[in-house]
C-alpha positions, 0 to 999 in steps of 0.5 A: 500500500502507498504510504500516504501518511508519510507523504501527507505529514512532515512529522511522520516523514521525519520519524521515518527518516529517524527510524531508518538512519539511526537503526543501529544507534545515533552516531555523529556524522562528523567524528563517528562517535556514539557519545551523543545526547538529544539536544532539542529539535530543528523543526520536525527533526530531532537535534543531537549534541556530540560530546566528543566533538561538541558539535550539533547535528540533526536527522538530515545532517550529512544526508541527501536531504540536508540544506534543502528548503523543500519539505522532506515529505515531498522528497520522499514522494519524489523518490517513491514515485521515481522508483516505483512508478518510473515517473519522469522528472517533468511530471515530478516537478509539477507534482511537488511544485518546484523548478525542473532544475531543482528536481533534476539536481535532487534526483541526480543527487539521490542516484549518485548516492547509490552504491555500484552493484557488487558482483560475486558470481556463483554460476552458471551465468548468462551474459548479453548486451543491449545498446541504449540511446544515450547522447550528450543531453544537457551539455554543450556540443561542438556539433549539431544536435543529434536526432532524438530517435537515434535511428542508427541500426546495428550494434552501437558504440559509446562515441555513436551515442548508443553505449552498450549495457551488459546484462548478467543473470546469475542463475545460482543466486537469482541476481540480475546485474545491469552495468553500462560500459564504454565498449563491448569487447573482450577486456570488458567482458573479462572484467565483468566476469572476474568476481566469481566463487568458482575457478571455472565459471559456466557462461551462456552467451549468444554468438557475438564474437567478443565472447569467443575468446572465453572458449580458450580460457580454462577459467570459463566453460562457454556455451552459446546459441547463434541467433543468426541461425535461428537458434534461441535455446538449447535446453539450458543454453540460452540468454532469454533471462538477459533479453527479458531484463534488457526489455525492462531496462529499455522501458525504464529509460523510455519515459526520460526521453534521452538520457545523457550518457554521462548520467546513464550509470546513475539511472541504471543504479536506480533501476537496480534499486527498483528491482530490489523494491519489487513486491515490497509493500509501500512503507518497506519499499520506501525504507529500503530506498532510504537505506540505500542512500544513507 
């Protein structure tokens, strides 16, 4: 259920932030000491005094919500709508009545706070790549503006405004990883598959030639299907999970109408977090999103 009480009351939103942030006890954001005491309040937020460094702080200090004049409940609503419903920033700007520049800066700050996915592959794994439209949106150019459609066919490239995004599906753990790259080549693929538990990792791929060197490496057991020959699955050998996940990535990026490739990593980390919220009830999903940024 959507946590409407959080979005309708600043005090409820402040209580939620306090619960999530200090779930392991209050510590000073400056010196990390736990020698803290309550010291009045700052509007709806609890204020604290650190007896180690003799400085005061409140529940928002050191978070992405610090120094913002916009109510916390509005920011929580924006984060929830952005992740749960994939609402674009123009619509969020209208919903919480701020300028687009303010909304863009805050959502970008939220996405930057998210950690990169930590790969620890168990295997077997599927790996595939998808090419997304991401150009120089929001930056000065020394050439004419690109077409929004980016109608170039075939495999793209980072320089051609269609950077590759690798999808890795670990069948051993059920995890899905979405990682942008500057090139779809052998060195990138080896780097992505380097963090694994077993000496030899079973890898399922399609017939893309960048995966071919894995066959000559004892660290990998590569099996593949060739889509060009009409082969899409041979018992356990397929990349259908990756292709299904790639379609979700495209749908995630679509409402934002032209992501800058400089910001692509941030949007994909938000997509990764969105998957973690799947099937979580509203309040638990919001808490999980907050924990990811603290």
